[in-house]
N, C-alpha and C positions, 0 to 999 in steps of 0.2 A: 488562166492558161489559154494560150493561143492554139486553136484547133485548126489543123491544116486540112485542105481538101482531100489529100491522100488518105488521111485518117478517117474522114467521114465516108469516103468511098468504101474503104475496107470494112468499116463498121456496118454500113448498109448491106453490103454483100454478105458478110458473115451472119448478120441478123436475119437474113432471109434464106439462110442455108444454101447459098449458091457458091459454086467454085468460080474461079476467075474465068475459066473457059466458058462457063454458062452465061455470065453477064456479058462477056466479050461477044458471044454469038448473038445475044439479044440486041446489043448495041451496033452490031455489024462491023466490029473491029477484030483484029487478031488478038489472041491471048497474050502475046508479048506486048502488044500495044497497051492493052488494058493493065497489064502488070506494071508497065511504066507509069501509068496514072497513079496506082497505089504506092509506088516507090517514090513518087514525086519527081521523077526524072523527065516527065512529059506532062503537059496539061491538056485536058480534053478541049476540043473546039466547042464553040457555043452550040453547034448542032448536037454534039454528043452530050453536052450538059443538059440540053432540052430532053433528049431521049432518056437520060438517067432520071430526071425529074418525073417524066411521064411514067416510066416503069415503076418507080418507087412511090409515086403519087405524093410528091413533096414539091414545095415551092422552091424556085431557084435561089431566093435569098436564104433559105434554110440550108440548102446544099453548100452555098458559098459562105455561110456564117456571116451574112450581111448584118451590120449594126447600123441603127438609125444615127443620123448626124449628131444627135444629142449624146450618143454613146462614144463618140470619137473626140479626139482633141482637135480643136480648131484654133489656128493662129490668126489673130485679127490683123488685117492689113488695111491701111488707110492711104488714100490718095488725096493730094492737095488739089486745089482748084486748077492748077496748071498741069495736072496729070502726073506730077512726080510722086514716086512712091515714098511713103514714110511708114515705119513700123514702130508703133508705140510700145512694143513688147508685151502687148496684151495676149494672154493665153486663156482661152475658155475651155472648160471641161464639161 
């Protein structure tokens, strides 16, 4: 299941018994701005993401649900000696 940032933000907030206005104040944004983060209609800036991670004491990769390259699909691309692109159709999982 794909976990979205908006869902993680809501889970963190509710898990810490905070209202949207509480975390908005902590982050220095308006309640409506924070509400947009949880609705997925707006994404927080990197500065706000850092503040969220600091407040909840989590790593940025956890907040963003970062997956190591070995967990992602990588399409193999090959280049010939003359710089032309060739794709052998290799897909690594």
